[in-house]
Legacy VTK file of the C-alpha trace (Angstrom):
# vtk DataFile Version 3.0
C-alpha trace
ASCII
DATASET POLYDATA
POINTS 220 float
-6.614 -3.228 -42.581
-8.454 -1.347 -39.807
-8.529 -2.828 -36.412
-11.581 -4.306 -35.073
-13.373 -2.963 -32.006
-12.192 -5.974 -29.949
-8.652 -5.272 -31.018
-9.049 -1.610 -30.124
-10.476 -2.513 -26.739
-7.496 -5.049 -26.065
-5.038 -2.398 -26.968
-6.506 0.061 -24.373
-6.793 -2.601 -21.707
-3.018 -3.537 -21.976
-2.213 -0.036 -20.889
-3.357 -1.070 -17.220
-0.315 -2.440 -15.482
-0.689 -5.757 -13.747
-0.625 -5.156 -9.918
-1.945 -1.484 -10.314
-4.955 -0.370 -8.318
-8.166 0.398 -10.113
-11.494 2.119 -9.013
-14.512 -0.349 -9.209
-17.836 1.043 -8.928
-20.473 -1.984 -8.034
-23.921 -1.207 -9.276
-26.957 -2.952 -7.735
-30.732 -2.274 -7.957
-30.800 -0.296 -4.812
-27.242 1.441 -4.530
-23.668 1.518 -5.697
-20.345 0.964 -3.934
-17.050 2.089 -4.713
-13.798 0.260 -3.882
-10.113 0.065 -4.746
-9.180 -3.064 -6.255
-5.948 -4.673 -7.392
-5.833 -5.319 -11.203
-4.293 -8.892 -11.776
-4.356 -8.973 -15.672
-5.850 -10.307 -18.750
-6.313 -14.011 -19.457
-6.342 -15.323 -23.026
-7.884 -12.103 -24.514
-11.148 -13.489 -22.996
-11.245 -12.463 -19.205
-10.269 -9.633 -17.049
-9.060 -10.583 -13.603
-9.385 -8.555 -10.336
-8.372 -9.389 -7.023
-11.004 -9.825 -4.314
-11.150 -6.701 -1.956
-10.217 -7.282 1.763
-13.073 -6.835 4.313
-11.617 -3.588 5.578
-12.166 -2.011 2.062
-15.533 -3.327 1.576
-17.367 -4.959 4.444
-19.839 -7.654 3.501
-18.326 -7.744 0.007
-20.149 -11.105 -0.720
-23.499 -9.193 -0.726
-22.325 -7.070 -3.732
-19.679 -8.963 -5.608
-21.408 -11.938 -7.209
-22.099 -13.319 -10.697
-24.145 -11.056 -13.002
-23.562 -7.811 -10.983
-22.700 -4.881 -13.191
-19.448 -3.029 -12.464
-17.757 0.125 -13.838
-13.925 -0.131 -13.752
-11.816 3.059 -14.004
-8.019 3.121 -13.990
-5.774 6.307 -14.021
-2.722 5.717 -16.196
0.145 7.121 -14.240
2.246 7.439 -17.350
-0.601 8.695 -19.560
-0.671 12.289 -18.563
-3.815 12.026 -16.629
-5.680 9.596 -18.963
-8.225 7.339 -17.624
-9.458 3.993 -19.033
-13.112 2.988 -18.134
-15.296 0.129 -19.051
-18.511 -1.321 -18.005
-19.183 -5.163 -17.699
-20.992 -7.877 -15.656
-19.089 -10.112 -13.209
-18.603 -13.392 -14.977
-17.500 -15.282 -11.916
-16.090 -15.167 -8.427
-13.286 -17.846 -7.654
-12.627 -18.947 -4.146
-9.858 -21.410 -4.652
-6.903 -21.322 -4.487
-7.493 -17.567 -3.790
-10.415 -15.207 -4.236
-10.416 -13.496 -7.609
-13.110 -11.684 -9.687
-13.452 -12.535 -13.462
-15.021 -10.074 -15.883
-15.718 -10.878 -19.598
-14.135 -8.520 -22.053
-16.085 -5.433 -22.462
-17.781 -4.429 -25.706
-16.433 -0.904 -25.378
-13.407 0.614 -23.682
-13.116 4.301 -23.191
-9.949 6.258 -23.017
-10.226 9.865 -21.957
-8.175 12.586 -20.262
-9.003 13.973 -16.885
-8.162 17.229 -18.165
-10.838 17.331 -20.830
-13.439 16.077 -18.388
-16.366 18.380 -18.441
-16.495 20.586 -15.462
-19.467 23.027 -14.592
-18.521 26.406 -13.240
-20.166 27.163 -9.781
-19.875 29.522 -6.744
-20.934 27.216 -4.000
-19.746 28.442 -0.639
-18.184 25.271 1.201
-15.805 24.050 3.789
-12.744 21.814 3.350
-11.924 19.932 6.468
-8.448 18.197 6.927
-7.270 16.797 10.228
-10.004 18.756 12.027
-8.816 22.027 10.613
-11.599 23.741 8.711
-10.941 25.927 5.592
-13.784 28.122 4.331
-13.799 28.796 0.578
-15.819 28.449 -2.567
-16.362 25.529 -5.069
-15.202 27.005 -8.468
-16.234 24.113 -10.509
-17.719 20.554 -10.220
-17.597 17.358 -12.171
-18.728 13.848 -11.518
-15.325 12.970 -10.094
-14.449 15.896 -7.986
-14.429 19.685 -7.354
-12.097 22.717 -7.580
-11.931 24.485 -4.278
-10.493 28.054 -3.572
-9.501 29.467 -0.368
-8.273 33.032 0.454
-5.270 32.452 2.649
-1.771 33.985 3.184
-0.545 30.924 4.978
1.409 28.235 3.041
-0.966 25.527 2.477
1.131 23.477 -0.032
1.540 20.677 2.397
-2.040 19.634 2.220
-1.489 17.914 -1.151
-2.215 14.131 -0.995
-4.226 14.716 2.302
-7.439 12.921 2.988
-10.419 15.506 3.498
-14.000 16.138 3.682
-15.894 18.646 1.806
-19.054 20.154 3.345
-21.286 21.431 0.787
-25.015 22.466 1.122
-25.367 20.350 4.309
-23.724 17.260 2.538
-20.447 15.945 3.392
-18.185 14.298 0.812
-14.941 12.560 1.651
-12.103 12.765 -0.747
-8.338 13.431 -1.462
-6.463 16.633 -2.313
-4.824 15.644 -5.576
-3.427 19.227 -6.513
-2.660 22.370 -4.696
-1.997 25.485 -6.777
-0.837 29.063 -5.443
-3.079 31.859 -6.515
-2.535 35.610 -6.034
-5.218 35.755 -3.249
-4.762 32.226 -1.921
-4.768 28.557 -2.896
-6.669 26.530 -5.351
-7.301 22.765 -4.519
-8.201 19.999 -6.926
-10.172 17.368 -4.784
-11.156 14.063 -6.016
-14.303 12.656 -4.322
-14.914 9.259 -3.069
-18.515 9.362 -4.251
-20.342 7.316 -6.816
-21.629 8.840 -10.018
-25.273 8.111 -8.933
-24.628 10.202 -5.805
-23.033 13.115 -7.684
-26.075 12.972 -10.229
-28.547 13.231 -7.388
-26.626 16.291 -5.847
-26.384 17.985 -9.208
-30.071 17.565 -10.001
-31.007 18.922 -6.478
-28.925 22.089 -7.517
-30.347 22.288 -11.004
-27.111 21.421 -12.686
-27.424 20.340 -16.397
-25.967 16.767 -16.374
-25.875 16.564 -20.164
-22.701 18.381 -20.411
-21.015 15.802 -18.398
-21.667 12.952 -20.870
-18.389 11.256 -22.028
-18.161 9.923 -25.505
-15.618 7.278 -26.526
LINES 1 221
220 0 1 2 3 4 5 6 7 8 9 10 11 12 13 14 15 16 17 18 19 20 21 22 23 24 25 26 27 28 29 30 31 32 33 34 35 36 37 38 39 40 41 42 43 44 45 46 47 48 49 50 51 52 53 54 55 56 57 58 59 60 61 62 63 64 65 66 67 68 69 70 71 72 73 74 75 76 77 78 79 80 81 82 83 84 85 86 87 88 89 90 91 92 93 94 95 96 97 98 99 100 101 102 103 104 105 106 107 108 109 110 111 112 113 114 115 116 117 118 119 120 121 122 123 124 125 126 127 128 129 130 131 132 133 134 135 136 137 138 139 140 141 142 143 144 145 146 147 148 149 150 151 152 153 154 155 156 157 158 159 160 161 162 163 164 165 166 167 168 169 170 171 172 173 174 175 176 177 178 179 180 181 182 183 184 185 186 187 188 189 190 191 192 193 194 195 196 197 198 199 200 201 202 203 204 205 206 207 208 209 210 211 212 213 214 215 216 217 218 219
């Protein structure tokens, strides 16, 4: 007997380990906020429970995290070869006692996709990568809603920059992010940079630069 959509969703959600950190995008009528939150677990196949973020991660969190607000949750599976689980759901309730927790209803659809297969658009944007006040000039070779691939011509050993926080300065805009991958090339280095930017902000940037967003759509 084929599995129901709810059973398939539950199966995907169980891949997220309790205590792991997930990326939560909070969507309001005027803006969106992204914050790292601890995934507590599943309750009776009915609710998803998240920890409430500390003030240092999201100041004035109560202005954004409240009943009825839509959120997008993304979790990278460390044991899944770069796979990502993502779903969209409204906040059901926020508990304050005995500790602050966020409750979400089970989503109607849970997506499971590979970061490696995420659509990337080839570009040749001149840009700067700033790490610890050191500026590296290079070129953005491709761009997606989640990050960029940055290439630098350098004979110096830059492999130690992996996992470093950084800023990408591109077309008078500055994006913060993290260097997730460093790969040696014949003429220099290639950096995979994950950006701490909402999809809405990336959509605006891409539209400004006449990038076709339709190729970035993800299907379940």
